[in-house]
C-alpha positions as CSV (number, residue, x, y, z in Angstrom):
1,M,-31.8,31.0,28.7
2,T,-30.0,30.0,25.7
3,A,-26.3,28.9,26.2
4,T,-23.9,31.1,25.1
5,T,-21.9,28.3,23.5
6,L,-22.8,25.2,21.4
7,R,-20.3,22.1,21.5
8,V,-20.7,20.7,17.8
9,G,-18.7,17.4,17.5
10,N,-18.2,15.5,14.4
11,F,-18.5,11.3,14.5
12,S,-17.7,10.8,10.1
13,G,-16.1,12.1,7.4
14,F,-17.4,9.6,4.9
15,Y,-19.5,6.6,4.7
16,G,-17.0,4.0,5.7
17,D,-15.1,6.2,8.6
18,R,-14.6,4.5,11.4
19,F,-17.7,2.7,13.0
20,D,-16.9,3.3,16.6
21,A,-16.6,7.1,16.4
22,L,-20.2,7.7,17.5
23,R,-19.7,6.0,21.0
24,E,-16.1,7.4,21.3
25,M,-17.9,11.3,20.7
26,L,-20.4,10.2,23.2
27,T,-17.9,9.3,25.9
28,G,-15.1,11.3,25.6
29,G,-16.4,14.3,27.0
30,E,-19.0,17.1,26.9
31,V,-20.8,17.7,23.7
32,D,-24.4,19.4,22.6
33,V,-25.1,18.2,19.1
34,L,-23.4,15.2,16.9
35,T,-22.9,15.4,13.1
36,G,-22.3,12.9,10.5
37,D,-21.2,13.5,6.9
38,Y,-21.8,10.4,5.1
39,L,-22.0,11.7,1.1
40,A,-19.5,12.8,-1.4
41,E,-19.8,12.7,-5.2
42,L,-19.1,8.7,-5.7
43,T,-21.1,8.0,-2.7
44,M,-24.1,9.5,-4.3
45,L,-23.7,7.3,-7.4
46,I,-23.2,4.1,-4.7
47,L,-26.6,4.8,-3.4
48,A,-28.4,5.6,-6.4
49,R,-26.5,1.8,-7.7
50,D,-27.9,0.6,-4.2
51,R,-31.5,2.1,-4.8
52,L,-32.0,0.5,-8.3
53,K,-31.3,-2.9,-6.7
54,D,-33.5,-2.3,-3.5
55,P,-36.1,1.0,-3.9
56,S,-36.4,0.7,-0.1
57,G,-32.7,1.5,0.2
58,G,-30.9,4.5,-0.6
59,Y,-29.3,5.5,2.5
60,A,-26.3,4.6,4.8
61,R,-27.0,1.7,6.5
62,T,-24.0,1.8,8.6
63,F,-25.0,4.8,10.4
64,L,-28.4,2.7,11.4
65,R,-26.1,0.0,12.6
66,Q,-23.8,2.3,14.3
67,L,-27.2,3.2,16.6
68,E,-27.9,0.5,17.4
69,D,-25.4,0.3,20.2
70,T,-25.2,4.2,21.1
71,L,-28.8,5.6,20.8
72,G,-29.5,4.9,24.0
73,L,-26.5,6.9,25.2
74,A,-27.5,9.7,22.8
75,H,-30.9,10.0,24.6
76,E,-29.5,9.5,28.1
77,R,-27.1,11.9,27.7
78,G,-29.6,14.7,25.9
79,V,-27.2,14.7,23.0
80,R,-28.7,15.5,19.5
81,I,-27.7,13.9,16.1
82,V,-27.8,15.6,13.0
83,T,-26.8,13.4,9.7
84,N,-26.8,13.4,5.9
85,A,-26.9,9.4,6.0
86,G,-30.3,9.7,4.2
87,G,-29.2,9.8,1.0
88,L,-31.4,9.6,-1.2
89,N,-33.8,8.2,0.8
90,P,-34.0,10.7,3.7
91,A,-37.7,9.6,4.9
92,G,-36.6,5.9,4.6
93,L,-34.1,6.3,6.9
94,A,-36.1,8.4,9.6
95,D,-38.4,5.3,9.9
96,A,-35.7,2.8,9.9
97,V,-34.3,5.1,12.9
98,R,-37.8,5.6,14.5
99,A,-38.3,1.4,14.1
100,L,-35.2,0.8,16.0
101,A,-35.7,3.4,18.6
102,A,-39.6,1.8,18.9
103,R,-37.5,-1.9,19.6
104,L,-35.4,-0.5,22.1
105,G,-38.0,1.2,23.6
106,L,-36.6,5.2,23.5
107,P,-39.5,8.2,23.8
108,V,-36.9,9.6,20.5
109,R,-37.7,12.1,18.3
110,V,-37.1,11.8,14.7
111,A,-37.2,14.2,11.8
112,H,-36.1,14.8,8.3
113,V,-35.3,16.9,5.6
114,E,-36.1,16.8,2.0
115,G,-36.4,18.7,-1.5
116,D,-33.0,18.0,-2.5
117,D,-34.4,15.6,-5.2
118,L,-34.3,16.5,-8.6
119,T,-33.6,13.2,-10.4
120,A,-36.9,13.6,-12.4
121,R,-36.1,16.7,-14.0
122,Y,-32.8,15.0,-15.5
123,P,-33.7,12.5,-17.8
124,G,-30.9,10.0,-18.1
125,S,-29.2,10.4,-14.6
126,L,-29.1,8.4,-11.7
127,A,-29.2,10.8,-9.1
128,A,-29.3,14.8,-9.4
129,H,-29.7,16.3,-6.0
130,A,-29.6,19.7,-4.8
131,Y,-27.1,20.9,-2.3
132,L,-29.4,22.7,0.7
133,G,-28.9,24.7,3.5
134,G,-29.0,24.3,7.3
135,F,-32.5,26.1,7.7
136,G,-34.3,22.8,7.4
137,I,-32.1,21.0,9.8
138,A,-32.7,24.2,12.2
139,A,-36.8,24.1,12.0
140,C,-36.5,20.0,12.9
141,L,-34.6,21.1,16.1
142,R,-36.2,23.7,17.1
143,E,-39.5,21.9,17.2
144,G,-37.8,19.5,19.4
145,A,-36.2,17.0,17.2
146,D,-33.9,14.1,18.6
147,I,-32.1,13.3,15.5
148,V,-32.4,15.0,11.9
149,V,-31.8,13.1,9.1
150,T,-31.1,14.9,5.8
151,G,-30.2,14.0,2.1
152,R,-27.7,15.9,-0.1
153,V,-27.4,19.4,2.0
154,T,-23.8,21.1,2.1
155,D,-21.3,19.7,4.4
156,A,-21.1,22.5,6.8
157,A,-24.9,22.8,6.6
158,L,-25.0,20.0,9.4
159,V,-23.2,22.7,11.9
160,T,-24.9,25.8,10.1
161,G,-28.2,24.2,10.9
162,P,-27.9,23.2,14.8
163,A,-26.0,26.8,15.2
164,A,-29.1,29.0,13.8
165,A,-31.8,27.1,15.8
166,H,-29.5,27.0,19.2
167,F,-28.8,30.7,18.9
168,G,-31.9,31.3,17.0
169,W,-30.1,33.3,14.1
170,T,-31.9,34.4,11.3
171,P,-31.2,34.2,7.0
172,A,-29.9,37.9,7.6
173,D,-27.0,37.1,9.9
174,H,-24.8,36.7,7.5
175,D,-21.4,37.2,9.6
176,R,-22.6,34.5,11.9
177,L,-23.4,32.0,9.7
178,A,-20.2,32.2,7.7
179,G,-18.9,32.0,10.8
180,A,-20.2,28.6,11.7
181,V,-19.8,27.7,7.9
182,V,-16.0,27.9,8.5
183,A,-16.3,25.8,11.6
184,G,-18.6,22.9,9.8
185,H,-16.1,22.9,6.9
186,V,-13.1,22.3,9.5
187,L,-15.2,19.7,10.7
188,E,-16.6,18.5,8.0
189,C,-13.9,15.7,7.1
190,G,-13.4,14.0,10.8
191,A,-9.9,13.3,11.5
192,Q,-8.4,15.8,9.0
193,A,-8.8,18.1,11.2
194,T,-6.8,16.1,14.2
195,G,-3.7,15.7,12.7
196,G,-5.0,12.8,9.8
197,N,-3.8,13.2,6.3
198,Y,-1.1,16.4,7.8
199,A,1.6,17.6,5.5
200,F,3.9,18.0,8.9
201,F,2.7,15.0,10.7
202,G,6.0,13.6,11.4
203,E,6.8,16.6,13.9
204,H,4.8,15.2,16.2
205,P,5.2,11.7,18.4
206,R,4.0,8.8,15.9
207,G,1.4,7.1,18.8
208,D,0.3,10.2,18.5
209,L,-1.2,9.8,15.5
210,R,-2.2,6.0,15.0
211,R,-5.6,7.1,15.8
212,P,-6.8,10.6,15.8
213,G,-9.6,11.6,17.7
214,F,-12.6,13.7,15.9
215,P,-13.3,17.1,16.4
216,L,-15.5,19.2,17.8
217,A,-16.1,23.0,17.6
218,E,-17.4,25.3,20.5
219,V,-19.3,27.6,18.4
220,H,-20.6,31.4,19.8
221,A,-23.3,33.4,19.3
222,D,-21.1,36.0,17.3
223,G,-20.4,33.2,15.0
224,S,-17.0,32.5,16.0
225,S,-15.6,29.3,17.3
226,V,-12.8,26.9,18.7
227,I,-11.9,23.8,17.3
228,T,-11.0,21.1,19.6
229,K,-11.4,17.3,20.5
230,H,-12.0,15.6,23.2
231,P,-9.4,15.0,26.1
232,G,-7.0,12.3,25.8
233,T,-8.1,11.4,22.4
234,G,-5.0,10.9,19.8
235,G,-3.9,13.5,17.3
236,F,-3.2,17.0,17.5
237,V,-5.1,20.5,16.9
238,D,-2.9,23.6,16.0
239,V,-3.4,26.1,13.3
240,G,-1.6,24.3,10.9
241,T,-3.9,21.5,10.8
242,V,-7.0,23.9,10.7
243,T,-5.7,25.3,7.7
244,A,-5.0,22.5,5.8
245,Q,-8.6,21.4,6.5
246,L,-9.8,24.8,5.8
247,L,-8.1,24.9,2.2
248,Y,-9.6,21.7,1.5
249,E,-12.4,21.4,-1.6
250,T,-12.1,25.0,-1.9
251,G,-11.6,27.8,-4.7
252,G,-11.2,31.6,-4.5
253,A,-12.0,34.0,-1.1
254,R,-15.5,33.3,-1.5
255,Y,-16.9,30.3,-0.5
256,A,-20.3,29.7,-1.2
257,G,-23.3,27.9,0.6
258,P,-26.8,27.7,0.1
259,D,-27.5,30.4,3.5
260,V,-24.6,32.4,3.2
261,T,-21.0,32.9,1.2
262,A,-18.3,32.9,3.7
263,R,-15.2,34.7,2.6
264,L,-12.2,32.8,3.8
265,D,-9.5,35.7,3.3
266,T,-11.2,37.3,6.7
267,V,-10.9,34.3,8.6
268,R,-8.2,34.8,11.2
269,L,-7.0,31.5,13.0
270,T,-4.7,32.1,16.8
271,Q,-3.7,29.0,18.6
272,D,-5.8,29.3,22.3
273,G,-3.9,26.4,24.3
274,P,-3.4,23.0,23.7
275,D,-5.7,21.2,20.8
276,R,-7.6,24.5,20.6
277,V,-7.6,27.2,17.8
278,R,-10.2,30.0,17.6
279,V,-11.7,31.2,14.4
280,E,-13.2,34.3,14.2
281,G,-13.6,37.7,12.2
282,V,-15.2,35.4,9.2
283,R,-17.4,38.0,7.4
284,G,-20.2,36.6,5.3
285,E,-22.2,38.1,2.2
286,A,-25.6,37.1,0.8
287,P,-25.9,33.4,-0.9
288,P,-25.9,32.8,-4.8
289,P,-29.5,33.2,-5.9
290,T,-29.0,29.4,-7.2
291,L,-28.4,26.1,-6.2
292,K,-25.5,23.4,-7.1
293,V,-27.1,20.5,-8.5
294,G,-24.8,17.4,-8.7
295,L,-26.1,15.0,-11.6
296,N,-24.4,11.6,-11.5
297,R,-25.2,9.3,-14.4
298,L,-23.5,6.0,-16.3
299,G,-21.0,6.6,-18.1
300,G,-20.1,3.7,-19.9
301,F,-17.8,0.6,-18.9
302,R,-14.5,0.6,-18.1
303,N,-11.9,-2.1,-18.3
304,E,-7.9,-2.1,-17.1
305,V,-5.1,-4.2,-16.8
306,V,-1.6,-3.9,-16.1
307,F,1.2,-5.6,-17.3
308,V,5.0,-6.3,-15.2
309,L,7.8,-5.3,-17.0
310,T,11.5,-6.8,-15.0
311,G,14.8,-6.0,-15.4
312,L,16.5,-4.6,-18.2
313,G,14.7,-2.9,-22.0
314,I,11.6,-1.3,-20.0
315,E,11.0,0.8,-22.4
316,A,11.6,-1.4,-25.6
317,K,9.0,-4.1,-23.5
318,A,6.6,-1.3,-23.1
319,D,6.5,-0.5,-27.1
320,L,6.8,-3.9,-27.6
321,V,3.4,-4.8,-25.6
322,K,1.5,-1.5,-26.8
323,E,2.1,-2.5,-30.4
324,Q,0.7,-5.8,-29.8
325,M,-2.5,-5.2,-27.9
326,G,-3.2,-1.8,-30.4
327,E,-2.8,-4.5,-33.0
328,A,-5.9,-6.6,-31.6
329,L,-7.8,-3.8,-30.1
330,A,-7.8,-2.3,-33.8
331,K,-10.3,-5.0,-34.8
332,S,-12.8,-3.7,-32.2
333,P,-11.3,-0.6,-31.0
334,P,-12.5,0.7,-27.0
335,A,-14.0,4.2,-27.6
336,E,-10.7,5.3,-24.8
337,I,-7.8,4.0,-24.7
338,R,-5.1,5.3,-22.0
339,W,-1.3,3.5,-21.4
340,E,0.6,4.4,-18.3
341,L,4.1,3.5,-17.6
342,V,5.1,3.1,-13.6
343,R,8.5,3.4,-13.6
344,T,9.0,1.5,-10.1
345,D,12.5,-0.4,-11.2
346,R,16.0,0.0,-9.9
347,P,18.9,-0.9,-11.4
348,D,20.8,-4.0,-10.1
349,A,17.6,-4.3,-7.8
350,P,18.1,-6.5,-5.0
351,T,14.3,-8.0,-5.1
352,Q,12.2,-8.7,-8.2
353,E,9.4,-6.4,-7.6
354,T,11.9,-3.6,-7.0
355,A,13.3,-4.9,-10.8
356,S,10.1,-4.8,-12.0
357,A,8.1,-2.0,-13.9
358,L,4.1,-1.6,-14.1
359,L,2.5,-1.0,-17.8
360,R,-1.0,0.1,-17.3
361,L,-3.8,-0.1,-19.9
362,V,-7.3,1.4,-19.4
363,V,-10.1,1.3,-21.8
364,R,-13.6,2.7,-21.8
365,D,-16.5,2.2,-23.8
366,P,-20.5,2.4,-23.8
367,S,-20.0,-1.5,-24.8
368,Q,-19.5,-3.6,-21.8
369,E,-18.7,-6.2,-24.4
370,K,-15.6,-3.8,-25.7
371,A,-14.4,-2.9,-22.5
372,G,-14.7,-6.3,-21.3
373,R,-14.3,-9.8,-23.8
374,V,-12.5,-8.1,-25.9
375,L,-9.6,-6.6,-23.5
376,G,-9.3,-9.8,-22.0
377,A,-8.9,-11.7,-25.1
378,A,-5.9,-9.4,-26.5
379,A,-4.1,-9.0,-23.3
380,V,-4.4,-13.0,-21.9
381,E,-3.5,-14.2,-26.1
382,L,-0.5,-12.4,-25.3
383,A,0.8,-15.0,-22.9
384,L,3.2,-16.6,-24.4
385,A,4.1,-14.4,-27.4
386,S,5.2,-11.3,-26.3
387,C,7.8,-9.9,-24.6
388,P,10.9,-11.5,-22.0
389,G,9.2,-12.4,-18.6
390,F,5.5,-11.2,-19.3
391,H,2.6,-11.7,-17.2
392,V,0.0,-9.1,-15.8
393,M,-1.3,-8.6,-11.9
394,A,-4.5,-10.0,-12.8
395,P,-6.5,-11.1,-16.0
396,P,-8.8,-7.8,-17.1
397,G,-12.8,-8.7,-15.9
398,K,-15.5,-8.2,-17.7
399,G,-15.8,-4.3,-17.4
400,S,-17.2,-2.6,-14.5
401,P,-20.1,0.4,-15.1
402,Y,-18.5,4.1,-14.1
403,G,-20.1,7.0,-13.2
404,V,-19.8,10.9,-14.5
405,F,-20.2,14.0,-12.3
406,E,-21.2,17.0,-13.5
407,D,-22.8,20.3,-12.0
408,V,-25.9,22.7,-13.2
409,Y,-27.1,25.2,-11.2
410,V,-30.8,26.1,-11.0
411,P,-32.8,29.4,-9.3
412,Q,-33.0,28.8,-5.0
413,G,-36.6,29.4,-5.5
414,D,-36.9,26.5,-8.2
415,V,-36.3,23.5,-4.7
416,D,-38.5,22.7,-2.1
417,H,-36.9,22.8,0.6
418,V,-39.2,20.9,3.6
419,A,-38.4,20.5,7.0
420,V,-40.3,17.5,8.2
421,L,-40.8,17.5,11.7
422,H,-40.7,14.6,14.2
423,D,-44.8,14.7,14.4
424,G,-45.1,14.7,10.7
425,R,-46.0,18.3,10.1
426,R,-44.3,19.9,7.0
427,A,-42.9,23.3,7.3
428,P,-41.5,24.8,4.1
429,V,-38.1,26.4,4.4
430,D,-37.8,29.9,2.6
431,A,-35.1,30.3,-0.2
432,P,-33.1,33.7,1.1
433,H,-34.7,36.7,0.1
434,D,-31.3,38.7,-0.2
435,T,-29.0,37.0,-2.7
436,A,-25.7,38.3,-4.9
437,V,-24.5,37.1,-8.1
438,L,-20.8,35.5,-7.1
439,D,-17.7,37.4,-8.5
440,D,-14.2,36.8,-7.5
441,V,-12.7,39.5,-5.3
442,P,-10.2,41.4,-6.1
443,E,-6.3,40.1,-6.2
444,P,-4.7,41.5,-2.5
445,E,-1.3,43.0,-2.0
446,L,1.2,40.5,-1.8
447,P,3.9,41.7,0.6
448,D,7.1,42.5,-0.2
449,P,9.5,40.0,-1.8
450,P,12.1,38.3,0.2
451,T,16.0,40.2,-0.3
452,E,18.1,37.7,-2.1
453,G,20.5,35.3,-0.5
454,P,21.9,32.3,-1.2
455,T,19.7,29.4,-2.2
456,T,19.5,25.7,-1.8
457,R,18.0,23.3,-4.4
458,A,15.4,21.7,-1.8
459,P,12.1,19.7,-2.1
460,L,9.3,22.4,-1.8
461,G,7.7,20.4,1.2
462,L,10.1,21.3,3.8
463,L,8.9,24.6,3.9
464,A,5.1,24.2,2.8
465,G,2.3,22.5,3.6
466,A,0.2,21.0,1.4
467,R,-3.9,19.5,0.4
468,S,-5.4,18.6,-2.3
469,G,-9.0,17.3,-3.4
470,D,-11.4,17.0,-6.1
471,K,-14.8,19.2,-7.0
472,G,-16.3,17.0,-9.8
473,G,-13.2,17.1,-13.0
474,N,-11.6,19.7,-11.4
475,A,-9.1,19.6,-8.2
476,N,-7.7,22.0,-6.0
477,V,-4.4,22.3,-4.2
478,G,-4.0,24.4,-1.0
479,V,-0.4,25.3,-0.2
480,W,0.7,27.3,3.2
481,V,3.5,28.5,5.1
482,R,4.4,29.4,8.8
483,S,6.1,32.3,8.9
484,D,5.8,35.4,7.5
485,D,9.4,35.4,5.9
486,A,8.3,32.2,4.0
487,W,5.0,33.7,3.3
488,R,6.8,36.3,1.8
489,W,8.9,33.9,-0.5
490,L,5.8,31.7,-1.6
491,A,3.8,34.5,-2.9
492,H,6.2,35.7,-5.2
493,E,7.9,32.3,-6.2
494,L,4.6,29.6,-6.5
495,T,3.2,31.1,-9.3
496,V,0.7,29.9,-12.2
497,E,3.6,28.9,-14.4
498,R,6.0,28.3,-11.5
499,F,3.1,25.5,-10.5
500,R,2.6,24.4,-14.1
501,T,6.3,23.9,-14.4
502,L,6.2,21.5,-11.1
503,I,2.9,19.7,-12.1
504,P,3.2,18.5,-15.5
505,E,-0.1,17.4,-15.8
506,A,-1.9,20.8,-15.6
507,R,0.4,22.0,-18.5
508,E,-2.0,22.5,-20.7
509,L,-5.3,22.9,-18.0
510,P,-6.9,26.4,-17.0
511,V,-5.1,26.9,-13.5
512,T,-6.2,29.5,-10.8
513,R,-4.1,30.9,-8.0
514,H,-6.0,32.5,-5.3
515,V,-4.0,34.5,-2.5
516,L,-5.0,34.0,1.3
517,P,-2.8,36.2,3.1
518,R,-4.6,36.1,6.4
519,L,-3.7,32.2,6.2
520,R,-0.2,32.7,4.8
521,A,-1.8,30.4,1.8
522,L,-2.5,30.1,-1.6
523,N,-5.1,27.9,-3.4
524,F,-5.0,27.0,-6.6
525,V,-7.5,25.3,-9.0
526,V,-6.7,23.0,-11.9
527,E,-9.5,22.3,-14.5
528,G,-10.3,19.1,-16.2
529,I,-7.4,17.3,-14.1
530,L,-9.9,14.7,-12.7
531,G,-11.7,14.2,-16.3
532,E,-15.7,13.5,-16.0
533,G,-15.2,13.1,-11.6
534,V,-14.2,10.2,-9.5
535,A,-16.0,8.1,-10.4
536,A,-14.6,7.9,-14.2
537,Q,-11.1,7.4,-12.7
538,A,-9.4,9.1,-15.5
539,R,-6.0,9.1,-13.7
540,F,-3.5,7.3,-11.2
541,D,-5.4,9.2,-8.1
542,P,-9.1,10.2,-9.1
543,Q,-9.7,12.2,-6.1
544,A,-6.3,14.2,-6.4
545,K,-5.4,13.6,-3.0
546,A,-2.1,13.0,-3.3
547,L,-1.5,16.0,-5.8
548,G,-0.2,18.0,-2.9
549,E,2.2,15.6,-2.0
550,W,3.6,15.2,-5.0
551,L,3.3,19.3,-5.6
552,R,5.7,19.2,-2.0
553,S,8.3,16.7,-3.1
554,R,9.3,19.0,-5.9
555,H,12.7,20.4,-5.6
556,L,12.9,24.3,-6.1
557,D,15.7,26.9,-5.0
558,I,14.7,28.2,-1.4
559,P,16.5,31.1,0.3
560,E,18.9,28.9,2.8
561,A,17.6,31.6,5.5
562,L,14.5,29.4,5.6
563,L,15.5,26.3,5.8
């Protein structure tokens, strides 16, 4: 008989996450399946460069080292493990896990999923991988796999696959699959669902957040779930932490994936006890007819130098350095030159460091010579011939290669999604029969505006939480509040125009506002603010991780009744 609840935990939110988390999740409480998410846009580029050096590589070696200490424990407790640590070489990692199990004398059945690698179709790319869904994972589990290794699947597929296998869901079970997608999206970034990177962290005991536990979802047969964590672990789970993660790296009300499109505007979150948040009401729709493919390629070479400007006349010193460097670089100019003056200085500062500002110069060029030696010579030659107090944080290096990420889309049927079972059999996974072109939902009705009253000029963050992140060259900023009265104010106050005023970098860029009333949330998507993606490092915060916190620090006229 199928159990009515499947307990799915997470032990990794990125390549480099807490090494001991796998053991912590195995020993901290009851769990049926553990998932590890290692892949991001930047990670795929890193793994592609690893594979250039060693064709047998291309996967997250950290996972293999974690298993050395925990594989026996997982086998003893009957916990299955599903991970995308296979990266660019899931078959290679699956073989390495089998070799480890044999060395440890454990009868572990290992399967993997392949078909995402489309690099051969895109000449000039280092890695081109389609985002697959969860039914390849489900096929492996249904045939008895203890460990399933994948390449580029959607992060939520690590949960939808086990849930579909456990409950017998089919591709037509859109509402159930959508519920699992929401649970998977909440789990995918590990401790971000248990208080990590949380806007209102100061409202909870500091000791609680020194080492947040990792989240787990109690998934039910109807697709609803409860987000929680093991008893006694750090951090906390409440409606706020789940809302924050739910908004992370999303766009509008339709959250599309290869198996289903989840309607984020239908999600209901309720506190179900200490460290327990119930997720229900999620509606699903047929997935889009295309799959997203992430392309990573080398964009050229990048270099930077940071000039330290101290004391009086910071602006004049910056102008002099810019003029001198401009003349020197004009002899062999790089393709792109970008300056940024960061005013970290204070008047009458008690330390030299707090009396100093940072002038940052970034150059990019297809030629390593122009990005490296040319820049280095120009900067070093100013050592005794520039503004008073001249020095740099470090001399420029040789110039390092940078990557460029972009999305393309292919028909679902053009990708050979295959589950390679633990006994070597190959099980093709059919593309979904029902699909629907992705359209924006109609803008929902806004609540009535609040009654007018006295206001106070204050930071937005006194009232609203935020979380931001990257998708290629775009950034999203999710903003939410915790009361109906605050929602009436936020929905009318934080328009696209107001957002552009508060975030000047967005003034000339396309900005779209999405309204999610059930979450009391607004989600802003800013196109192009990250240039060609995180690997290109186009701005100070290349993944827009702190864009939301910058927004929260900006001042508005807030009704005194809400503060």
